[in-house]
Backbone as ProteinMPNN parsed JSONL, in Angstrom:
{"seq_chain_A": "MTTSDPLHETIGFDDFLKVELRVGRIVDAQVFKEARKPAYVLQIDFGTELGRRKSSAQITALYQPSELIGRQVVAVLNFPSKQIGPMRSECLVTGFHNAHGEVALCVPDREVPLGTRLL", "coords_chain_A": {"N_chain_A": [[20.54, -12.643, 32.616], [19.73, -15.968, 31.188], [18.169, -17.918, 29.263], [17.839, -20.246, 30.022], [17.354, -20.116, 32.691], [15.659, -19.721, 35.948], [14.688, -17.287, 37.161], [12.007, -15.697, 38.131], [10.468, -12.631, 36.188], [12.637, -9.786, 36.017], [13.422, -7.02, 38.523], [13.542, -3.705, 39.563], [15.652, -2.096, 41.711], [14.008, -0.071, 43.154], [11.508, -1.294, 43.29], [12.324, -3.703, 44.952], [12.277, -2.428, 47.342], [10.238, -1.705, 47.785], [8.683, -3.752, 49.22], [8.358, -4.599, 52.392], [10.178, -6.085, 54.402], [10.401, -7.618, 57.598], [12.048, -7.801, 60.769], [10.68, -10.112, 63.505], [9.246, -11.683, 66.973], [8.31, -14.563, 67.523], [5.79, -14.697, 69.504], [3.215, -16.169, 70.595], [1.651, -19.594, 69.4], [-0.386, -21.392, 68.316], [-2.339, -24.566, 67.325], [-3.841, -24.254, 64.004], [-7.224, -24.672, 64.25], [-9.419, -24.777, 62.428], [-8.75, -24.258, 59.907], [-8.08, -25.472, 56.293], [-5.71, -26.662, 55.377], [-2.965, -28.149, 57.491], [-2.071, -25.84, 59.786], [-0.833, -22.967, 61.825], [-1.623, -20.65, 63.915], [0.106, -17.696, 64.364], [0.941, -15.149, 66.661], [3.092, -12.487, 66.34], [5.833, -10.162, 67.084], [6.627, -7.139, 66.321], [7.813, -5.118, 67.708], [7.863, -2.107, 69.221], [6.777, 0.146, 67.542], [5.549, -1.085, 64.994], [4.146, -3.245, 66.514], [2.314, -5.731, 66.997], [1.036, -8.47, 65.283], [-1.0, -10.957, 63.406], [-0.713, -13.902, 61.858], [-1.376, -16.557, 59.463], [0.274, -19.782, 59.619], [1.675, -22.637, 57.51], [3.414, -24.473, 58.407], [3.763, -26.965, 59.532], [5.158, -29.229, 59.552], [7.519, -29.225, 60.528], [7.759, -28.029, 62.638], [6.6, -27.825, 66.03], [4.259, -25.839, 68.242], [5.263, -24.923, 70.632], [8.223, -25.125, 70.172], [8.238, -22.782, 68.525], [7.546, -20.591, 69.926], [9.665, -17.747, 70.642], [11.248, -17.158, 69.048], [12.887, -15.756, 66.375], [11.536, -14.394, 62.74], [11.179, -13.627, 59.427], [8.936, -11.204, 57.86], [6.7, -10.418, 55.518], [5.439, -7.487, 55.59], [3.782, -5.248, 54.751], [1.687, -6.332, 52.673], [-1.575, -6.54, 52.056], [-4.387, -7.445, 54.899], [-5.592, -10.717, 54.9], [-8.167, -12.798, 54.727], [-8.469, -15.572, 56.359], [-10.745, -17.986, 56.656], [-11.666, -18.362, 59.771], [-9.932, -15.959, 60.986], [-8.048, -13.629, 60.894], [-5.299, -12.67, 58.544], [-2.26, -10.845, 59.309], [0.239, -10.719, 58.056], [2.872, -11.959, 56.456], [4.471, -14.834, 56.75], [7.899, -15.945, 56.209], [9.314, -18.66, 54.13], [11.044, -21.41, 53.302], [10.713, -23.583, 50.811], [11.6, -27.022, 51.643], [13.103, -30.283, 50.259], [10.94, -32.535, 50.831], [9.16, -30.482, 50.14], [8.122, -29.197, 52.521], [7.833, -26.636, 54.63], [10.461, -24.126, 55.799], [11.246, -22.163, 58.109], [12.287, -18.64, 57.11], [14.693, -17.077, 58.634], [16.823, -14.831, 60.829], [19.964, -15.455, 61.031], [21.596, -14.406, 63.828], [20.614, -12.691, 66.86], [18.577, -9.906, 65.771], [16.974, -6.435, 66.783], [13.345, -6.157, 67.108], [11.92, -5.636, 64.256], [13.301, -4.611, 62.447], [14.209, -4.268, 58.952], [14.544, -5.76, 56.319], [17.255, -5.384, 54.109]], "CA_chain_A": [[19.438, -13.846, 32.771], [19.685, -16.51, 30.339], [16.281, -18.704, 28.842], [17.604, -21.362, 31.031], [17.496, -18.947, 34.243], [15.015, -20.079, 36.917], [14.194, -16.36, 38.012], [10.989, -14.617, 37.276], [11.159, -11.385, 35.595], [13.737, -8.836, 36.572], [12.63, -6.081, 39.318], [14.29, -2.688, 39.978], [15.862, -1.943, 43.543], [12.989, 0.745, 43.705], [10.531, -2.421, 43.408], [12.479, -4.346, 45.507], [12.644, -1.754, 48.373], [8.694, -1.62, 47.859], [8.274, -5.006, 50.477], [8.73, -4.436, 53.968], [10.301, -7.593, 55.179], [10.731, -7.536, 58.368], [12.433, -9.117, 61.702], [9.603, -10.515, 64.322], [9.601, -12.669, 67.251], [6.643, -15.27, 67.612], [5.064, -14.529, 71.054], [2.512, -17.579, 70.55], [1.613, -20.444, 68.312], [-1.516, -22.043, 68.52], [-2.837, -25.002, 65.922], [-5.265, -23.448, 63.504], [-7.988, -25.864, 63.579], [-10.412, -24.457, 60.986], [-7.571, -24.134, 58.228], [-8.602, -26.42, 55.728], [-4.193, -27.933, 55.446], [-2.306, -27.962, 58.362], [-1.417, -24.789, 59.794], [-0.646, -22.358, 62.92], [-1.981, -19.095, 64.025], [1.336, -17.032, 64.643], [0.92, -13.958, 67.414], [4.174, -12.118, 66.342], [6.161, -9.096, 67.965], [7.633, -6.738, 65.393], [8.693, -4.379, 68.902], [6.969, -1.099, 69.746], [6.609, 1.26, 66.69], [4.881, -1.916, 64.449], [2.923, -3.711, 67.323], [1.914, -7.39, 67.198], [0.273, -9.157, 64.087], [-0.997, -12.431, 63.651], [-0.206, -14.649, 60.592], [-1.339, -17.973, 59.595], [1.753, -20.544, 58.463], [1.869, -23.75, 57.398], [5.016, -25.143, 58.776], [3.245, -27.893, 61.051], [5.388, -30.584, 59.283], [8.98, -29.107, 60.92], [7.811, -27.417, 63.868], [6.105, -27.842, 67.184], [3.777, -24.932, 68.817], [6.182, -24.523, 71.812], [9.42, -24.592, 70.046], [8.332, -21.661, 67.983], [7.764, -19.202, 71.022], [10.809, -17.124, 70.791], [11.952, -17.618, 67.698], [12.981, -14.498, 65.327], [11.172, -14.83, 61.795], [10.807, -12.303, 58.605], [7.562, -11.81, 57.693], [6.35, -9.559, 54.934], [4.111, -6.186, 56.742], [2.696, -4.087, 53.977], [0.687, -6.846, 52.186], [-3.017, -6.26, 52.668], [-4.352, -8.768, 55.217], [-6.159, -11.545, 54.693], [-9.407, -13.453, 55.709], [-8.166, -17.112, 56.259], [-11.373, -18.952, 57.309], [-12.621, -17.146, 60.688], [-9.181, -15.35, 61.167], [-7.286, -12.362, 59.691], [-3.803, -12.93, 58.816], [-1.754, -9.202, 59.204], [1.844, -10.342, 57.61], [2.97, -13.062, 55.569], [5.594, -15.053, 57.064], [8.521, -15.673, 55.13], [10.032, -19.522, 54.241], [11.23, -22.174, 51.768], [10.283, -25.493, 50.893], [12.738, -28.3, 51.608], [13.056, -31.372, 49.097], [10.171, -32.716, 50.612], [7.904, -29.719, 50.371], [7.872, -28.869, 54.03], [8.086, -25.346, 55.073], [11.257, -23.703, 56.826], [11.201, -20.554, 58.197], [13.209, -18.477, 56.873], [14.961, -16.436, 60.082], [18.192, -14.307, 60.578], [20.991, -16.164, 62.135], [21.895, -13.944, 64.789], [19.461, -11.726, 67.135], [18.369, -8.543, 65.175], [16.157, -5.507, 66.905], [12.429, -6.298, 66.371], [10.84, -4.151, 63.341], [14.341, -4.207, 61.671], [13.861, -4.233, 57.801], [15.485, -6.972, 55.583], [17.74, -4.659, 52.83]], "C_chain_A": [[19.602, -14.618, 31.285], [18.491, -17.046, 30.036], [16.18, -19.816, 29.933], [17.398, -21.006, 32.364], [16.18, -19.272, 34.919], [13.862, -18.925, 37.464], [13.11, -16.23, 37.139], [11.575, -13.134, 36.451], [12.285, -10.291, 36.601], [12.824, -7.174, 37.05], [13.883, -5.17, 39.427], [14.54, -2.667, 41.366], [14.735, -1.214, 43.681], [11.619, -0.518, 44.01], [10.922, -3.034, 44.657], [11.82, -3.539, 47.37], [10.578, -1.103, 48.978], [8.077, -2.872, 49.382], [8.91, -4.396, 51.101], [8.739, -5.641, 54.412], [11.039, -6.851, 56.729], [11.019, -8.394, 59.664], [10.857, -8.918, 62.91], [10.216, -11.168, 65.177], [8.015, -13.31, 67.575], [6.711, -15.498, 69.305], [4.435, -15.86, 71.53], [2.115, -18.118, 69.18], [0.584, -21.652, 68.802], [-1.884, -23.119, 66.802], [-4.357, -24.051, 65.347], [-6.513, -24.341, 63.226], [-9.404, -25.877, 62.659], [-9.63, -24.369, 59.795], [-7.979, -25.595, 57.794], [-7.068, -27.494, 55.26], [-3.738, -27.241, 56.891], [-1.911, -26.327, 58.989], [-1.57, -24.202, 61.434], [-0.844, -21.315, 62.555], [-1.07, -18.801, 64.881], [0.83, -15.698, 65.641], [2.728, -13.152, 67.198], [4.799, -10.749, 66.631], [6.817, -8.486, 66.845], [7.913, -5.407, 66.061], [7.426, -3.426, 68.752], [6.324, 0.104, 68.456], [5.349, 0.435, 65.761], [3.996, -2.494, 65.208], [3.537, -5.188, 67.133], [0.737, -7.492, 66.141], [0.103, -10.523, 63.956], [-1.048, -12.78, 61.97], [-0.856, -16.164, 60.983], [-0.468, -19.279, 58.7], [1.388, -21.846, 58.324], [3.294, -24.507, 57.277], [4.981, -25.957, 59.815], [4.272, -28.955, 60.822], [6.983, -30.301, 60.189], [9.048, -28.267, 61.695], [6.453, -27.688, 64.845], [5.534, -26.359, 67.753], [5.234, -24.408, 69.393], [7.427, -24.596, 71.461], [9.368, -23.357, 69.308], [8.461, -20.55, 68.766], [9.112, -18.556, 71.101], [11.664, -16.912, 69.718], [11.819, -16.216, 66.702], [12.439, -14.764, 63.808], [11.141, -13.376, 60.978], [9.667, -12.605, 57.978], [7.643, -10.357, 56.574], [4.859, -8.162, 55.705], [3.107, -5.713, 56.071], [1.77, -5.058, 52.677], [-0.306, -6.606, 52.4], [-3.481, -7.737, 53.57], [-5.452, -9.425, 54.51], [-7.1, -12.181, 55.031], [-8.731, -14.8, 54.999], [-9.216, -17.581, 57.341], [-11.784, -17.717, 58.743], [-10.786, -16.152, 61.142], [-8.679, -14.605, 60.328], [-6.256, -12.213, 59.875], [-3.157, -11.328, 58.586], [-0.714, -9.076, 58.57], [1.453, -11.808, 56.709], [4.325, -13.391, 55.938], [6.634, -15.762, 56.29], [9.135, -17.673, 55.28], [10.302, -20.28, 53.289], [11.0, -23.359, 52.093], [11.551, -26.272, 50.831], [12.298, -29.393, 50.532], [11.97, -31.901, 49.098], [8.823, -32.122, 50.454], [7.349, -29.076, 51.582], [8.392, -27.425, 54.304], [9.358, -25.127, 56.028], [11.684, -22.622, 56.851], [12.404, -19.7, 57.603], [13.52, -16.827, 58.032], [16.335, -15.642, 59.674], [18.985, -15.261, 61.73], [21.775, -15.829, 63.227], [20.44, -13.025, 64.925], [19.284, -10.411, 66.625], [17.13, -8.141, 66.188], [14.834, -6.063, 66.463], [11.93, -5.16, 65.326], [12.249, -3.911, 62.353], [14.051, -4.738, 60.389], [15.197, -5.201, 57.241], [16.252, -5.594, 54.265], [19.005, -5.377, 52.318]], "O_chain_A": [[19.602, -13.919, 30.272], [17.571, -16.536, 30.676], [15.194, -20.24, 30.535], [17.268, -21.938, 33.158], [15.308, -18.958, 34.109], [12.752, -19.155, 37.942], [13.056, -16.47, 35.933], [12.723, -12.752, 36.226], [12.46, -10.314, 37.819], [12.039, -6.481, 36.403], [15.028, -5.62, 39.403], [13.748, -3.161, 42.169], [14.108, -1.732, 44.605], [10.9, -0.426, 45.005], [10.074, -3.022, 45.549], [11.144, -4.091, 48.238], [10.04, -0.507, 49.912], [7.228, -2.65, 50.246], [9.87, -3.706, 50.757], [7.753, -6.285, 54.77], [11.855, -5.94, 56.871], [10.463, -9.482, 59.808], [10.192, -7.893, 63.065], [11.38, -11.5, 64.955], [6.952, -12.726, 67.786], [7.417, -16.2, 70.029], [4.837, -16.537, 72.476], [2.16, -17.493, 68.121], [0.852, -22.606, 69.532], [-1.773, -22.72, 65.643], [-5.328, -23.514, 65.88], [-6.785, -24.699, 62.08], [-10.157, -26.801, 62.354], [-10.162, -24.444, 58.687], [-8.163, -26.574, 58.517], [-7.152, -28.673, 54.916], [-4.059, -26.125, 57.299], [-1.266, -25.7, 58.149], [-2.28, -24.815, 62.231], [-0.565, -20.814, 61.466], [-1.073, -19.306, 66.004], [0.005, -15.099, 64.95], [3.523, -13.412, 68.101], [3.959, -9.919, 66.282], [7.635, -9.209, 66.276], [8.237, -4.484, 65.314], [6.317, -3.752, 68.328], [5.365, 0.823, 68.734], [4.266, 1.013, 65.674], [2.851, -2.4, 64.766], [4.687, -5.627, 67.121], [-0.269, -6.781, 66.132], [0.98, -11.288, 64.355], [-1.375, -11.996, 61.078], [-0.912, -16.76, 62.059], [-0.575, -19.589, 57.513], [0.631, -22.232, 59.214], [3.959, -24.937, 56.335], [5.735, -25.929, 60.787], [4.428, -29.709, 61.782], [7.577, -31.338, 60.487], [10.071, -27.589, 61.786], [5.339, -27.739, 64.322], [6.438, -25.524, 67.743], [6.07, -23.718, 68.81], [8.151, -24.146, 72.348], [10.412, -22.706, 69.346], [9.251, -19.639, 68.516], [9.774, -19.145, 71.957], [12.804, -16.451, 69.778], [10.729, -15.748, 66.37], [13.127, -15.71, 63.424], [11.096, -12.278, 61.533], [9.294, -13.714, 57.594], [8.442, -9.436, 56.744], [3.706, -8.275, 56.12], [1.926, -5.658, 56.414], [1.218, -4.41, 51.787], [-0.216, -6.174, 53.55], [-3.136, -8.86, 53.202], [-6.149, -8.855, 53.671], [-6.944, -12.269, 56.249], [-8.518, -15.08, 53.819], [-8.947, -17.644, 58.54], [-12.096, -16.533, 58.618], [-11.109, -15.527, 62.152], [-8.777, -14.785, 59.114], [-5.823, -11.762, 60.936], [-3.623, -10.662, 57.662], [-0.302, -7.954, 58.276], [0.42, -12.417, 56.43], [5.271, -12.652, 55.665], [6.045, -16.397, 55.414], [9.369, -18.065, 56.423], [9.82, -19.932, 52.211], [11.031, -24.01, 53.137], [12.417, -26.086, 49.977], [11.186, -29.325, 50.007], [11.447, -32.072, 47.997], [7.736, -32.695, 50.535], [6.26, -28.504, 51.614], [9.593, -27.246, 54.1], [9.413, -25.849, 57.023], [12.346, -22.046, 55.987], [13.524, -20.207, 57.677], [12.788, -15.843, 58.139], [16.869, -15.718, 58.567], [18.667, -15.618, 62.864], [22.574, -16.645, 63.685], [19.599, -12.7, 64.087], [20.03, -9.617, 67.198], [16.329, -9.013, 66.524], [14.927, -6.559, 65.34], [11.621, -4.007, 65.628], [12.197, -3.003, 61.523], [13.548, -5.857, 60.494], [16.363, -5.292, 57.626], [15.417, -4.972, 53.608], [19.575, -4.975, 51.303]]}, "name": "protein", "num_of_chains": 1, "seq": "MTTSDPLHETIGFDDFLKVELRVGRIVDAQVFKEARKPAYVLQIDFGTELGRRKSSAQITALYQPSELIGRQVVAVLNFPSKQIGPMRSECLVTGFHNAHGEVALCVPDREVPLGTRLL"}
């Protein structure tokens, strides 16, 4: 890593393994009317072992609720839950900002079993 490298601090593989990045399927998406910034409340199914979890996602610029249903996404499952307005977010859906600052979801490029861990 050079001094001009935009990466943050280097971590060990054991640190990476602490983050539970898992695949889930969006089963419901509703406008989060009470959110300060435009967002959706997502219900995500992570399979029989991990169950369903809720998340707030600021992805309204690129996605409509109806097109999110059935999509697989990658989420962090082992962060503590977080109160966001009247809802409790139980996982963090991952994504990338595009050139306009809009969030594009991080998704597997092929169908994988629900709950599969990213390694």
